[in-house]
C-alpha positions in Angstrom: 0.0 0.0 0.0 1.4 3.3 -1.1 2.2 5.8 1.6 0.6 9.2 1.5 1.4 12.3 3.4 -1.1 13.1 6.0 0.2 16.7 6.5 0.5 18.6 3.2 2.0 22.0 2.7 -0.5 24.8 2.7 -0.5 27.1 -0.3 -2.0 30.6 0.3 -4.5 31.5 -2.4 -3.6 34.3 -4.7 -5.6 37.6 -4.3 -8.7 37.4 -6.4 -8.9 33.6 -6.6 -11.3 33.3 -3.6 -14.3 35.2 -2.3 -12.8 35.5 1.1 -10.4 38.5 1.4 -8.3 39.7 4.2 -8.9 43.2 5.5 -5.7 44.4 3.8 -6.9 43.0 0.5 -10.3 44.7 0.9 -8.6 48.0 1.6 -6.4 47.6 -1.5 -9.6 47.0 -3.5 -11.0 50.3 -2.1 -7.8 52.1 -3.0 -8.1 50.8 -6.6 -11.8 51.4 -6.9 -11.6 55.0 -5.6 -8.5 55.8 -7.5 -6.7 56.8 -4.3 -3.0 57.7 -4.7 -0.5 60.2 -3.5 -1.5 63.7 -4.7 0.5 65.2 -7.5 2.4 68.3 -6.7 1.7 68.5 -3.0 2.0 66.4 0.2 -0.7 65.7 2.8 0.3 64.6 6.3 -2.1 63.0 8.8 -1.3 63.3 12.5 -3.1 60.9 14.9 -2.1 59.3 18.2 -4.3 56.3 19.1 -3.8 56.9 22.8 -6.0 60.0 22.5 -9.0 57.8 21.6 -9.0 56.1 25.0 -9.8 59.2 27.0 -13.3 59.6 28.5 -14.9 62.8 29.8 -17.7 61.0 31.5 -20.8 59.1 30.5 -23.1 62.1 30.2 -20.6 64.5 28.8 -21.2 65.4 25.1 -17.4 65.4 24.2 -16.5 61.9 23.1 -12.9 61.3 22.0 -14.2 58.0 20.5 -15.3 60.1 17.5 -11.6 60.1 16.6 -11.6 56.3 16.5 -14.6 56.3 14.1 -12.9 58.9 11.9 -9.6 57.1 11.7 -11.4 53.8 11.0 -13.3 55.2 8.0 -10.2 56.9 6.6 -8.3 53.6 6.9 -11.2 51.5 5.5 -11.3 53.7 2.3 -7.5 53.3 2.1 -6.9 57.1 2.3 -3.8 56.5 4.4 -2.1 55.3 1.2 -2.2 58.8 -0.1 -0.8 60.5 3.0 2.3 60.6 5.2 1.1 59.2 8.6 2.6 60.4 11.8 2.0 59.3 15.4 3.1 62.5 17.1 4.7 62.8 20.5 3.0 64.6 23.4 3.8 68.3 23.8 6.3 69.1 26.5 5.4 71.1 29.5 7.6 74.0 28.2 5.8 73.9 24.9 2.4 74.3 26.6 3.8 77.2 28.7 4.7 79.1 25.5 1.1 80.3 25.6 -0.5 79.1 28.8 0.5 80.4 32.3 2.9 78.3 34.3 0.5 78.1 37.2 -2.3 76.8 35.0 -0.2 74.1 33.4 1.1 73.0 36.8 -2.5 72.7 38.0 -3.4 70.5 35.1 -0.4 68.2 35.8 -1.3 67.5 39.4 -5.1 67.7 39.5 -7.1 64.4 39.9 -10.7 63.4 39.5 -11.2 63.7 43.3 -10.7 67.4 42.9 -13.8 67.8 40.8 -15.7 70.5 42.7 -17.5 73.8 42.1 -16.4 75.4 45.3 -15.6 79.1 44.6 -12.6 78.9 46.9 -11.0 75.9 45.1 -8.4 76.0 42.4 -10.7 73.9 40.3 -13.1 76.8 40.3 -10.4 79.4 39.7 -9.2 77.6 36.5 -12.8 77.0 35.3 -12.6 73.2 35.5 -15.0 70.8 37.1 -18.2 71.5 35.2 -18.1 71.8 31.4 -14.4 71.0 31.7 -14.4 68.0 34.1 -11.3 66.5 35.7 -10.8 63.0 34.4 -8.1 60.3 34.5 -5.4 61.1 32.1 -6.4 64.7 31.6 -2.9 66.2 31.3 -1.9 63.4 29.0 -4.9 64.1 26.8 -4.1 67.8 26.6 -0.4 67.3 25.8 -1.3 64.7 23.1 -3.7 66.8 21.1 -1.5 69.9 21.5 1.5 67.8 20.4 -0.3 66.6 17.3 -1.1 70.2 16.3 2.5 71.3 16.9 3.8 68.4 14.9 1.5 69.2 12.0 2.6 72.9 12.1 6.2 71.9 12.1 5.7 69.7 9.1 4.3 72.7 7.2 7.2 75.0 8.2 9.8 72.4 7.4 8.2 71.9 3.9 7.6 68.2 4.7 3.9 68.8 4.1 1.6 71.2 2.2 -1.6 70.2 4.0 -1.4 68.8 7.6 -4.4 67.3 9.3 -5.0 66.8 13.0 -8.6 65.9 13.8 -7.9 65.7 17.5 -7.0 69.4 17.6 -9.0 72.6 17.1 -10.0 73.2 20.7 -10.5 76.9 20.3 -12.1 78.1 23.6 -9.1 77.5 26.0 -7.7 80.7 27.4 -4.2 81.5 28.7 -5.1 80.9 32.3 -8.2 78.7 32.3 -10.2 76.0 30.6 -13.4 76.8 28.7 -16.0 75.0 26.6 -14.6 71.5 26.8 -11.2 72.9 25.9 -8.2 72.9 28.3 -5.1 73.7 26.1 -5.5 75.9 23.0 -3.5 73.8 20.5 -4.5 76.3 17.8 -2.7 79.2 19.4 0.4 77.0 20.0 0.4 75.8 16.3 -0.1 79.4 15.0 2.8 80.6 17.1 4.9 77.9 15.5 3.8 79.0 12.0 4.7 82.6 12.8 8.3 81.6 13.2 8.4 81.2 9.4 5.3 82.9 8.1 4.7 86.7 8.2 0.9 86.4 8.2 -1.5 83.6 9.2 -5.2 83.5 8.4 -7.2 81.6 11.0 -10.7 80.4 9.8 -13.2 78.8 12.1 -16.4 77.0 11.0 -17.4 75.6 14.4 -20.9 76.5 15.4 -19.4 78.2 18.5 -17.3 81.4 18.3 -13.5 80.9 18.3 -13.1 83.2 21.2 -9.9 81.7 22.6 -7.9 82.1 19.4 -9.3 85.6 18.8 -8.4 86.7 22.3 -4.9 85.4 22.0 -4.1 87.4 18.8 -6.3 90.4 19.6 -3.5 92.9 19.5 -1.4 91.7 16.5 -1.8 92.0 12.7 0.4 88.9 12.2 -2.8 86.8 12.6 -6.3 87.5 11.2 -9.0 85.5 12.8 -12.3 84.8 10.9 -15.0 83.0 12.7 -18.4 81.8 11.3 -20.7 80.9 14.2 -24.1 81.1 15.8 -24.4 84.3 17.8 -26.7 85.1 20.7 -25.0 87.0 23.5 -27.4 85.9 26.2 -28.4 82.4 25.2 -25.6 80.7 23.2 -22.1 79.9 24.4 -19.7 81.7 24.5 -21.9 84.8 23.8 -19.1 86.6 21.9 -18.3 87.2 18.3 -20.7 90.0 17.2 -20.2 91.6 13.8 -18.7 94.8 15.3 -16.2 92.8 17.4 -13.3 93.5 15.1 -10.2 93.9 17.4 -9.0 96.8 19.6 -11.0 99.9 19.3 -7.9 102.0 19.1 -7.0 102.2 15.4 -3.3 102.7 16.4 -3.2 99.1 17.7 -1.8 96.7 15.1 -4.7 94.3 15.8 -7.5 96.7 14.9 -9.8 95.3 12.2 -8.0 91.9 12.2 -10.6 90.0 14.2 -13.5 89.3 11.9 -16.8 87.7 13.0 -19.6 86.3 11.0 -22.6 86.0 13.4 -25.3 83.6 12.2 -28.8 82.7 13.4 -30.4 79.3 13.7 -31.1 77.1 10.6 -28.7 78.3 8.0 -28.8 76.0 5.0 -26.2 74.5 2.6 -26.4 77.0 -0.4 -26.4 80.0 2.0 -23.5 78.7 4.0 -21.3 77.9 1.0 -22.0 81.3 -0.7 -21.5 83.2 2.5 -18.2 81.4 3.2 -16.8 82.0 -0.3 -18.0 85.6 -0.5 -16.1 86.4 2.7 -13.1 84.2 2.6 -12.0 85.2 -0.9 -11.7 88.9 -0.2 -10.0 88.2 3.2 -7.3 86.2 1.4 -7.0 88.9 -1.3 -6.7 91.8 1.1 -4.7 90.2 4.0 -2.4 88.1 1.8 -1.7 85.3 4.3 1.2 83.1 3.8 -0.4 80.2 5.7 -4.0 79.2 6.6 -5.3 77.4 9.7 -8.8 75.9 9.2 -10.8 74.8 12.2 -13.4 72.4 11.0 -15.7 72.1 14.1 -18.4 69.6 13.1 -21.1 70.9 15.5 -22.1 73.2 12.7 -23.6 70.2 10.9 -27.3 69.6 11.0 -28.4 67.1 13.7 -25.6 67.9 16.1 -26.4 67.5 19.8 -25.3 71.0 20.6 -25.7 72.7 17.2 -28.5 74.6 15.5 -27.7 74.7 11.7 -29.1 72.7 8.8 -25.7 72.2 7.1 -25.0 68.8 5.4 -21.6 67.1 5.2 -21.0 68.1 1.5 -21.6 71.8 2.3 -19.3 71.6 5.3 -16.7 70.0 3.2 -17.1 72.7 0.5 -15.4 75.1 2.9 -12.3 72.8 3.0 -12.3 72.4 -0.7 -12.5 76.2 -1.2 -9.7 77.0 1.1 -7.5 74.3 -0.5 -7.8 76.1 -3.8 -5.7 79.0 -2.5 -2.7 76.7 -2.6 -1.2 78.0 0.6 0.3 75.9 3.5 -2.8 74.6 5.2 -3.3 73.2 8.7 -6.6 71.4 9.0 -8.0 70.8 12.6 -11.0 69.3 14.2 -13.0 71.1 16.9 -16.5 70.7 18.2 -18.9 68.0 17.1 -21.1 65.9 19.4 -23.0 63.4 17.2 -20.0 61.1 16.8 -21.2 59.2 13.7 -21.7 62.4 11.7 -18.5 64.0 12.9 -16.5 61.0 11.8 -18.1 61.0 8.3 -17.5 64.7 7.9 -13.9 64.6 8.8 -13.3 61.4 6.7 -14.9 63.1 3.7 -12.8 66.3 4.3 -9.7 64.1 4.4 -10.6 62.8 1.0 -10.9 66.3 -0.3 -7.5 67.2 1.1 -5.9 64.3 -0.9 -8.0 65.0 -4.0 -9.9 61.6 -4.0 -13.5 61.1 -5.0 -14.6 58.2 -2.7 -17.9 56.4 -3.2 -20.6 57.3 -0.7 -21.2 53.9 0.7 -19.1 53.1 3.7 -16.9 50.1 3.0 -18.4 46.9 4.3 -15.2 46.1 6.3 -15.2 49.4 8.2 -14.8 48.6 11.9 -17.8 49.5 14.1 -20.0 49.7 11.0 -23.0 48.7 13.1 -22.6 52.0 15.1 -23.9 53.8 12.0 -27.2 51.9 12.0 -29.1 52.3 8.8 -27.0 55.3 7.7 -24.1 53.4 6.2 -23.4 56.3 3.8 -20.8 59.0 4.0 -23.6 61.6 3.2 -26.6 61.0 5.5 -29.3 63.6 5.2 -28.7 65.7 8.3 -31.5 68.3 8.0 -34.4 66.0 8.6 -35.1 67.6 12.0 -34.8 71.1 10.7 -34.3 74.3 12.6 -36.3 77.2 11.3 -34.0 79.2 9.0 -33.7 82.7 10.6 -31.0 83.9 8.2 -32.7 86.1 5.6 -31.0 87.1 2.4 -31.0 90.7 3.5 -29.4 89.8 6.8 -26.6 87.7 5.2 -25.9 90.5 2.7 -25.6 93.0 5.6 -23.0 90.6 7.3 -21.0 90.4 4.1 -21.1 94.2 3.8 -19.9 94.6 7.4 -16.9 92.4 6.7 -16.1 94.3 3.5 -16.1 97.5 5.5 -13.5 96.1 7.9 -11.3 94.9 5.1 -11.2 98.5 3.7 -9.1 99.4 6.7 -6.3 97.1 5.6 -3.9 99.2 3.7 -2.2 96.3 2.0 -0.7 93.4 3.7 1.1 94.3 7.0 4.9 94.2 7.0 6.2 91.6 9.4 9.3 93.7 10.2 7.1 96.6 11.4 4.7 94.7 13.7 4.6 93.0 17.0 6.1 89.5 17.0 4.3 87.1 19.4 6.3 84.9 21.8 7.9 82.2 19.8 8.8 78.6 20.4 12.3 78.5 19.2 14.3 81.0 21.2 14.7 83.5 18.4 12.6 86.3 19.9 15.5 88.5 21.0 17.1 88.4 17.6 13.8 89.2 15.8 13.0 92.1 18.1 16.5 93.5 17.4 15.8 93.3 13.7 12.4 95.0 14.2 14.1 97.8 16.2 16.8 98.4 13.6 14.3 98.4 10.8 12.2 101.0 12.7 15.3 103.2 13.3 16.2 103.0 9.6 12.7 104.0 8.6 12.8 106.9 11.0 16.1 108.1 9.7 14.8 108.0 6.2 11.7 109.9 7.1 13.8 112.7 8.8 16.1 113.0 5.7 13.0 113.5 3.5 11.7 116.1 5.8 15.0 118.0 5.8 15.1 117.9 2.0 11.5 119.2 1.8 
């Protein structure tokens, strides 16, 4: 009787010869079907640290870092990571955080524990505005340093010319102030990133499409013309947080201050719709870029401006929100793209994944890939573009009102006498130790201009 081998060598089937694919093979098919490839002529970097996703504000708190998990899983399922440089950034150092925030406040964040959660007016928790909207939870300081570190890393990739568009969806926490937390935000990563950009860029335009006013960033750069802030948001001083950002809040009242007319606000009412939102955005952003002439742009893409958000009040769909990203991209300037608010996690993830596809120039199909992790979380809406204005807010933004807002912004832009000169204006605190040298250059330039002015007067 002939002997036969009981154990035979296993031969792995070639891709495409079986109906059962590995996840990697399914992703490769998505890459092929969606035509995803490295963009031509520019580089996109994606900055994400998985450790961020494990943080938890509390069961009833609307801020859910898990939305980052959903976002990254959709991005990966479509294979978009194949078109980007992927970085796992380090946490920001204590000194880097103190480049904007006060030392006492950072020290407090380092040592505070959940047992300190209290609203006692005599406590440090109360003094630093933590314990209510900004709860103390396990890993708080690590959470803050991670999302700030990701924004700093993204900004540095832009200034080092390693990237042309840098994305950090964990960033964009625009309410934090120098000495206190505010509106779910503890560290203002945007301010830190802009300070990094200012080491290399004369002028930075900051655009904010969160439903809430970008008050922390505006306040940080209130007195300089090196940064123009432009915020599109719901405004109601008495009833909607943070109650700031009126049309006539445009910077210091003293026109002699460099920051005068460099803080622009677009106050909106409930229920604005897609076509209105896109037109308003384009009608305002284009002249701002033309007049201010920024050399870099930071775009905060808060997704609570989407329809159906737990804390929002607009009727904006994902494609309209993404149209803002696509429009800003067309200016072909170094672009830092950040997250922000957004409290209906499934919609936030879809919006940010779609906006990632816009950054890499890919046209992905609307159906979420079947191998997307946590697909069941999306229920019956397994599409990238669910209809978000089913539970509509009454649209209180009339055509006449929106036209008046555009006219108000144009009036402020008239005050800009050309783009400001970096040598002649205040240089904010920097992150690289060059401030003394730069201030010396500014002083020498001012002296030279003054000597030239006096010579002309004598000749006259």
